[in-house]
C-alpha positions in Angstrom: 0.4 -0.3 0.0 1.9 3.5 -1.1 2.5 5.7 1.4 0.3 8.9 2.0 2.0 12.4 1.6 0.8 15.2 4.4 -0.1 17.2 1.2 -0.4 17.1 -2.5 0.0 19.2 -5.8 -2.3 21.6 -6.7 -3.2 24.2 -9.3 -1.2 27.7 -7.7 1.6 25.7 -5.4 5.3 27.4 -5.4 8.1 26.1 -7.9 9.6 25.1 -4.1 6.7 23.0 -2.8 6.3 21.1 -5.9 10.2 20.2 -6.2 10.6 19.4 -2.7 7.3 16.9 -3.5 9.5 15.3 -6.5 12.0 15.4 -3.9 9.8 12.7 -1.5 8.2 10.9 -4.4 9.4 11.7 -8.1 6.9 9.2 -9.5 4.3 10.4 -7.9 4.9 14.3 -8.4 6.8 14.0 -11.8 8.6 18.0 -12.6 7.9 19.7 -16.1 11.2 20.0 -18.4 11.2 23.3 -16.7 10.9 22.5 -13.5 13.5 20.1 -13.7 16.3 22.5 -14.5 15.5 24.8 -11.9 15.9 21.9 -9.1 19.5 21.1 -11.2 20.4 24.4 -10.7 19.6 24.3 -6.6 21.4 20.9 -6.4 24.5 23.2 -7.8 23.6 25.2 -5.1 24.4 22.5 -2.6 27.4 21.2 -4.0 29.2 24.7 -4.4 28.1 25.2 -1.3 30.1 21.6 0.0 33.0 22.9 -2.3 33.1 26.6 -0.2 31.6 28.7 -2.5 30.3 31.7 -1.0 26.4 32.9 -1.5 27.7 35.2 -3.9 30.5 33.7 -5.8 27.4 30.9 -6.4 25.0 33.9 -7.7 27.9 35.0 -9.8 28.7 31.1 -11.5 24.9 30.3 -11.7 24.3 34.3 -13.5 27.3 32.7 -16.1 26.3 28.9 -15.9 22.6 29.6 -16.8 22.1 32.8 -18.4 19.2 34.0 -15.7 19.0 37.2 -13.7 20.5 38.4 -10.6 17.1 38.6 -8.6 16.8 34.7 -9.7 20.1 33.6 -8.5 19.4 35.1 -5.5 16.2 33.3 -5.1 17.7 29.7 -7.1 20.3 30.1 -3.5 17.8 31.1 -0.5 15.4 28.4 -2.0 18.1 25.6 -2.2 18.8 27.0 1.4 15.3 26.7 2.2 14.9 22.8 0.5 18.2 21.0 1.7 19.8 23.1 4.4 22.1 25.9 5.1 25.4 24.5 5.1 27.4 27.6 6.2 25.0 27.1 9.5 26.0 23.5 9.5 26.8 22.6 13.3 29.9 23.5 14.8 31.5 20.1 15.4 31.2 19.5 11.4 33.0 22.3 10.8 35.8 21.5 13.3 36.2 17.7 11.9 36.5 18.4 8.3 39.1 21.4 9.9 41.1 18.6 12.1 41.2 16.2 9.0 42.9 19.4 6.5 45.0 20.0 10.1 46.5 17.2 10.0 46.9 16.1 6.2 49.1 19.5 7.1 50.9 17.2 9.4 51.0 14.7 7.3 53.2 17.0 4.7 54.9 19.3 7.1 56.4 15.4 8.1 57.6 14.6 4.7 58.8 17.6 4.0 60.7 17.4 7.8 59.4 20.8 8.3 59.9 20.9 12.2 58.0 24.5 12.6 55.4 23.7 10.3 54.6 20.6 12.2 54.4 22.1 15.4 51.9 24.6 13.9 49.7 21.7 12.7 49.8 19.9 15.8 48.7 23.6 17.4 46.1 23.6 14.9 44.9 19.8 15.0 44.4 20.6 19.1 42.1 23.6 18.7 40.0 22.1 16.4 40.4 18.5 17.9 38.8 20.3 20.7 41.0 19.7 23.1 41.7 23.2 24.8 37.8 23.3 25.1 37.6 21.3 28.1 40.0 24.2 30.1 38.2 27.2 28.3 34.6 25.5 29.7 35.7 24.9 33.6 36.8 28.9 33.4 34.0 31.4 33.9 35.5 34.5 34.0 31.8 35.8 35.2 31.9 34.4 38.4 34.7 36.7 38.7 33.4 39.8 38.1 32.7 42.6 40.7 29.1 43.3 40.6 28.0 46.2 42.5 24.5 45.4 43.7 21.7 47.6 45.4 18.8 46.6 47.6 16.5 48.9 48.4 13.7 48.9 51.3 10.9 51.4 52.5 11.9 54.1 54.9 9.6 52.5 58.3 12.3 49.3 57.7 15.6 51.7 57.4 14.3 53.7 60.6 13.7 50.0 62.6 17.3 48.7 61.1 19.1 51.7 62.1 17.7 51.3 65.7 18.7 48.3 66.0 22.1 49.3 64.8 22.6 51.6 67.5 22.3 48.5 70.1 25.1 47.5 68.1 23.9 44.2 66.1 20.6 43.4 63.4 18.4 40.7 64.6 16.3 40.2 61.2 13.8 37.8 63.1 12.9 40.7 65.6 11.6 42.8 62.0 8.4 42.8 61.7 7.6 42.5 57.9 4.0 42.8 58.4 3.9 46.5 59.8 6.4 47.9 56.7 4.2 49.3 54.1 5.3 48.8 50.8 6.7 51.7 49.4 8.5 51.7 45.1 11.8 52.9 45.5 13.9 54.2 42.2 17.3 54.1 42.0 18.5 57.3 41.8 16.3 57.7 45.7 
């Protein structure tokens, strides 16, 4: 029994919706020649993103390769990112893994060329991208050591009680009758 899709293609659906439906079930939702060309452009956007092209470079490449307008090229990049996800906003661990592999290749080349400075730099990069230094950074929280000024506003009646107790030498908060103190909204300047 064929699986039911949560939507169906209707007249007036957008190009994005039609191509999305085609990706889910190509047999049930075939694309016209024009829509298939658009799908191919969007696939190229994804491929170029994987090859570290910036969105700006992708736009110019689409204009050259497909002879489309600047506005259409930007729309293609936007729709491809909606359909396939934005490669540039992928998770941090994935990017670090790729950079770690590049650093490892750099290290191997440095060993072959017997360049000690390059080897040391590659090891440093591998430690950074491998996340070894992050453990130390997570344990240290500089905000805990910041001097923070705390302001407490109290009513004039409570202030008088506290000054009276202070005159006796000690302040016992158990003896302060909080129910007798009227609430007074004080501003910071006061």
